[in-house]
C-alpha positions as CSV (number, residue, x, y, z in Angstrom):
1,M,4.1,34.3,-57.5
2,S,2.6,37.9,-58.0
3,A,0.3,39.5,-54.9
4,E,-2.6,39.1,-57.5
5,S,-2.3,35.8,-58.3
6,A,-1.9,34.2,-54.5
7,P,-4.6,32.3,-53.7
8,T,-6.9,33.6,-50.8
9,L,-8.2,31.4,-48.0
10,A,-11.6,31.3,-47.0
11,P,-12.1,31.7,-43.1
12,V,-12.5,28.7,-41.1
13,A,-16.1,28.4,-39.9
14,P,-15.8,27.8,-36.1
15,A,-16.9,24.4,-34.8
16,R,-20.2,23.8,-34.2
17,R,-21.2,22.2,-30.6
18,V,-23.0,19.2,-30.9
19,P,-26.3,19.6,-29.0
20,V,-26.5,17.1,-26.1
21,S,-29.8,15.4,-26.2
22,G,-31.8,14.8,-23.1
23,G,-31.6,11.3,-22.9
24,A,-27.6,11.5,-22.7
25,Q,-27.8,14.5,-19.8
26,L,-30.2,11.8,-17.9
27,A,-27.7,9.1,-18.3
28,R,-24.5,11.2,-17.5
29,W,-26.3,12.5,-14.2
30,S,-27.7,8.8,-13.3
31,L,-24.6,8.3,-13.4
32,Y,-23.0,10.4,-11.2
33,A,-25.6,9.7,-8.8
34,V,-24.5,6.1,-8.8
35,L,-21.0,6.7,-8.2
36,L,-22.0,9.4,-5.0
37,L,-24.3,6.8,-3.6
38,A,-21.2,4.1,-3.8
39,A,-18.9,6.8,-2.7
40,A,-21.1,7.6,0.3
41,F,-22.2,3.7,1.2
42,F,-18.1,3.0,1.3
43,L,-17.0,5.9,3.6
44,L,-20.0,5.9,5.7
45,P,-17.9,3.4,8.4
46,L,-15.2,5.9,8.0
47,Y,-17.4,8.8,8.9
48,V,-19.0,6.8,11.8
49,M,-15.5,6.2,12.9
50,V,-14.7,9.9,13.1
51,V,-17.5,11.2,14.6
52,T,-17.6,8.6,17.4
53,S,-14.0,9.1,18.4
54,L,-15.0,12.9,18.7
55,K,-17.7,12.2,21.3
56,D,-17.6,11.5,25.0
57,A,-19.2,8.4,26.6
58,E,-22.3,10.2,27.4
59,Q,-22.8,11.4,23.5
60,I,-22.5,7.5,22.4
61,R,-25.7,6.6,25.0
62,A,-27.3,9.0,24.3
63,G,-27.1,9.7,20.3
64,N,-27.2,7.1,17.5
65,L,-24.1,6.3,15.2
66,L,-24.5,9.0,12.9
67,S,-25.2,11.8,14.6
68,L,-22.6,14.5,14.8
69,P,-21.2,15.3,18.2
70,S,-22.8,18.1,20.0
71,T,-19.5,19.0,21.7
72,I,-16.4,17.8,20.2
73,D,-14.5,15.8,22.6
74,T,-10.4,15.2,21.4
75,S,-9.9,13.2,24.7
76,S,-10.3,9.6,23.1
77,W,-7.3,10.5,20.8
78,G,-5.0,11.0,23.6
79,L,-6.3,7.9,25.3
80,A,-6.0,5.8,22.4
81,W,-2.4,7.0,21.7
82,S,-0.9,6.8,25.0
83,S,-2.9,5.2,27.8
84,A,-6.0,3.6,26.6
85,C,-5.8,0.8,28.7
86,T,-4.1,-0.4,31.8
87,G,-2.2,-3.9,32.2
88,V,1.2,-5.3,31.1
89,D,0.0,-5.9,27.6
90,C,-1.9,-2.7,26.8
91,N,-0.8,0.8,27.1
92,G,-1.7,2.9,24.1
93,L,-0.6,2.1,20.6
94,Q,2.1,4.8,20.8
95,P,4.7,1.8,21.5
96,F,3.3,-0.5,19.1
97,F,3.4,2.3,16.6
98,W,6.7,3.0,16.5
99,N,7.5,-0.9,16.4
100,S,5.8,-0.9,13.2
101,V,7.3,2.0,11.8
102,A,10.9,0.1,12.7
103,M,9.5,-3.1,11.3
104,A,7.9,-1.3,8.3
105,V,10.3,0.8,7.0
106,P,13.5,-1.2,6.2
107,A,11.1,-4.1,5.2
108,V,9.8,-2.2,2.7
109,L,13.0,-0.8,1.2
110,I,15.0,-4.1,1.5
111,S,12.2,-6.1,-0.6
112,T,11.7,-3.5,-3.1
113,A,15.7,-3.3,-3.7
114,W,15.9,-7.3,-3.9
115,G,12.5,-7.5,-6.2
116,A,14.1,-5.0,-8.4
117,L,17.2,-7.1,-8.9
118,N,15.6,-9.9,-9.6
119,G,13.2,-8.7,-12.0
120,Y,16.1,-7.0,-13.7
121,V,18.0,-10.5,-13.8
122,L,14.9,-12.3,-14.6
123,S,14.1,-10.1,-17.7
124,L,16.9,-8.6,-19.2
125,W,19.6,-10.8,-18.2
126,K,18.5,-14.3,-18.9
127,F,20.4,-17.8,-18.1
128,R,19.3,-21.3,-18.5
129,G,16.5,-22.2,-16.2
130,S,15.4,-18.5,-15.7
131,D,12.2,-19.2,-16.6
132,L,11.8,-22.2,-14.1
133,L,13.1,-20.3,-11.2
134,F,10.4,-17.3,-11.9
135,G,7.5,-20.0,-12.1
136,F,9.0,-21.2,-8.6
137,L,9.2,-17.9,-7.0
138,L,5.6,-16.9,-8.3
139,F,4.3,-20.3,-6.0
140,G,5.2,-17.3,-3.0
141,V,2.4,-15.1,-4.2
142,F,-0.4,-17.8,-4.1
143,M,0.9,-19.4,-1.2
144,P,-0.8,-19.3,2.1
145,F,1.3,-17.6,4.9
146,Q,-0.3,-20.1,7.3
147,V,2.0,-23.0,5.7
148,V,5.1,-21.2,6.6
149,L,4.7,-19.9,10.4
150,L,6.1,-23.7,11.6
151,P,9.5,-23.5,9.5
152,M,10.1,-19.9,9.6
153,S,9.2,-19.8,13.6
154,Q,12.5,-22.2,13.6
155,V,14.6,-20.6,11.2
156,L,14.3,-17.6,13.8
157,G,15.3,-19.4,16.5
158,W,18.1,-20.8,14.9
159,L,19.0,-17.4,13.7
160,G,18.4,-15.6,17.0
161,L,16.1,-13.6,16.0
162,S,12.6,-14.5,17.7
163,S,10.3,-12.6,19.0
164,S,12.3,-9.6,17.6
165,V,11.7,-6.6,15.2
166,A,14.5,-7.7,13.2
167,G,13.1,-11.2,13.1
168,L,9.5,-9.8,11.4
169,V,11.8,-7.5,8.8
170,L,13.1,-11.1,7.6
171,V,9.8,-12.6,7.6
172,H,8.2,-9.5,5.6
173,C,11.0,-9.3,3.2
174,L,10.7,-13.2,2.4
175,A,7.4,-12.8,2.3
176,G,6.9,-9.8,0.2
177,L,9.7,-11.0,-2.1
178,S,7.5,-13.0,-5.0
179,G,5.1,-10.1,-5.5
180,A,7.8,-7.6,-5.6
181,T,9.8,-10.0,-8.3
182,L,6.7,-10.4,-10.4
183,F,6.1,-6.4,-10.0
184,F,9.6,-5.3,-11.7
185,R,9.7,-8.6,-13.9
186,N,6.8,-7.5,-15.7
187,Y,8.1,-4.1,-16.3
188,Y,11.2,-4.3,-17.1
189,A,10.0,-7.0,-19.8
190,A,8.8,-3.8,-21.7
191,I,12.5,-2.5,-22.1
192,P,13.7,-3.5,-25.5
193,Q,16.5,-5.9,-25.5
194,E,18.4,-4.2,-27.9
195,L,18.7,-1.1,-25.2
196,V,20.8,-3.5,-22.7
197,S,22.4,-5.2,-26.1
198,A,23.7,-1.7,-27.0
199,A,25.3,-0.8,-23.5
200,R,27.2,-3.9,-23.2
201,I,28.7,-3.1,-26.6
202,D,29.5,0.4,-25.5
203,G,31.3,-1.6,-22.5
204,A,28.4,-1.0,-19.6
205,G,28.6,-4.0,-16.9
206,F,25.9,-5.2,-14.9
207,W,26.0,-2.9,-12.2
208,Q,26.4,0.8,-14.9
209,I,23.3,-0.9,-17.1
210,F,20.9,-1.4,-13.6
211,W,21.4,2.0,-12.1
212,R,22.5,4.3,-15.3
213,I,19.4,2.7,-17.4
214,V,17.0,0.4,-15.8
215,L,16.9,1.9,-12.6
216,P,16.1,6.0,-13.9
217,M,13.0,4.2,-16.1
218,S,11.5,2.5,-13.0
219,T,9.7,5.5,-10.9
220,P,6.5,4.2,-11.7
221,I,7.0,0.4,-10.7
222,I,9.1,1.4,-7.5
223,M,6.1,3.4,-6.3
224,V,3.6,0.8,-6.9
225,T,5.7,-1.8,-4.8
226,L,6.6,0.7,-2.5
227,I,2.8,1.3,-1.5
228,W,2.2,-2.6,-2.4
229,Q,4.5,-3.7,0.2
230,F,3.9,-0.9,2.9
231,T,0.5,-1.6,3.1
232,S,0.7,-5.5,3.4
233,I,3.6,-5.1,6.1
234,W,1.8,-2.3,8.1
235,N,-1.9,-4.2,8.2
236,D,-0.4,-7.5,8.8
237,F,-1.7,-9.0,12.0
238,L,-0.8,-12.6,11.2
239,F,3.1,-12.5,11.5
240,G,2.7,-10.0,13.6
241,V,1.2,-11.9,16.2
242,V,2.9,-14.9,15.9
243,F,6.5,-13.7,15.6
244,S,6.8,-10.7,17.8
245,G,7.4,-10.4,21.6
246,T,6.3,-8.1,24.2
247,D,8.4,-5.4,23.3
248,S,8.0,-6.0,19.4
249,R,4.4,-6.2,18.6
250,P,3.2,-4.1,15.7
251,I,0.2,-1.6,16.1
252,T,-2.1,-4.5,14.4
253,V,-1.7,-6.5,17.5
254,G,-1.7,-3.5,19.6
255,L,-5.1,-2.5,18.6
256,N,-6.3,-5.9,19.1
257,N,-5.5,-5.7,22.4
258,L,-7.1,-2.5,22.9
259,A,-10.2,-3.5,21.3
260,N,-10.4,-6.9,23.1
261,T,-9.5,-5.4,26.7
262,T,-11.6,-6.5,29.2
263,S,-13.5,-3.5,31.0
264,S,-16.8,-2.5,32.8
265,V,-17.5,0.5,30.4
266,K,-16.5,0.0,26.8
267,N,-15.1,2.7,25.2
268,Y,-16.1,2.8,21.8
269,N,-14.8,6.5,20.9
270,V,-11.2,5.2,22.4
271,D,-11.5,2.3,20.2
272,M,-12.9,4.2,17.0
273,A,-9.8,6.6,17.5
274,A,-7.4,3.8,18.0
275,A,-8.5,2.4,14.5
276,I,-8.1,5.4,13.1
277,I,-4.6,6.3,14.4
278,A,-3.8,2.7,12.9
279,G,-4.9,3.1,9.3
280,L,-4.1,6.4,9.1
281,P,-0.4,5.7,7.9
282,T,-1.5,3.9,4.7
283,L,-4.2,6.3,4.0
284,V,-1.8,9.0,4.0
285,V,0.7,7.1,1.8
286,Y,-2.3,5.9,-1.1
287,V,-3.6,10.1,-0.9
288,L,-0.1,10.8,-1.4
289,A,1.2,8.6,-4.1
290,G,-2.0,7.0,-5.4
291,R,-1.9,8.3,-9.0
292,Y,2.1,6.7,-9.3
293,F,0.0,3.2,-8.2
294,V,-2.3,2.9,-10.7
295,R,0.0,4.1,-13.7
296,G,2.6,1.7,-12.3
297,L,0.3,-1.1,-12.6
298,T,-1.0,-0.2,-16.2
299,A,2.7,0.5,-17.2
300,G,3.7,-3.4,-17.3
301,A,0.5,-5.1,-17.7
302,V,0.5,-6.0,-21.4
303,K,4.1,-7.6,-22.0
304,G,6.1,-10.1,-19.4
């Protein structure tokens, strides 16, 4: 085709911006205003806790809850951490904090790994009665924990784990197993069965398929389970107050002891600082990994 006969392309007109009507802009700004008011409403308790923890006793008595501190006083944070109250059962949150760390980290890792294996078997290696077994496991998601307090205390006594951090780890692993299994089972149900069948034809076994194929695809649901389990275990009070001893009490029990200590003068600034310290780990986890939590929840929401 000669240059003279070649078709010429007409210039493409730039896309015209559709003007936004005044009613649409008003609706948008109204929505933003409602969302800002809702955010302020939910963040107001956190604001009160922070500003109260930075005031001394005189400022708390003279001012109001919403007033900013005239001078910042951080001594309440040190008292809440190391020497907030006196007595045998209350000497600051420091020992309780490290008890919770020693309890939560292994319990989260073990329950997540255990749930991943259960979900892998119940979704991709089904056997006769697997659906019935999964149904029984789901009872643990809806069963109130008060039901298992007495039998669990007897089991811990038989195992010699009563009033210990190891006993709390075992309790939380068992309590979180049903939820972790549910998460992984629904997520793995979205993996094509043909992928596993092809790997088996190529000679891959149970563990090879899990480590080389399934587990690398599991990052979103692993993050969901880690965040869910850590939040549940760290914030638990029932198991902590029932199954712990003097040297193994978690931070929720320590916070309760600190807030309910008998004293002639109530130190609200110390209580607020202690509450922030107790909730800070879960807040940090959600800030750093919150996007993975939402992504993992929606990844396995349509199958299973």
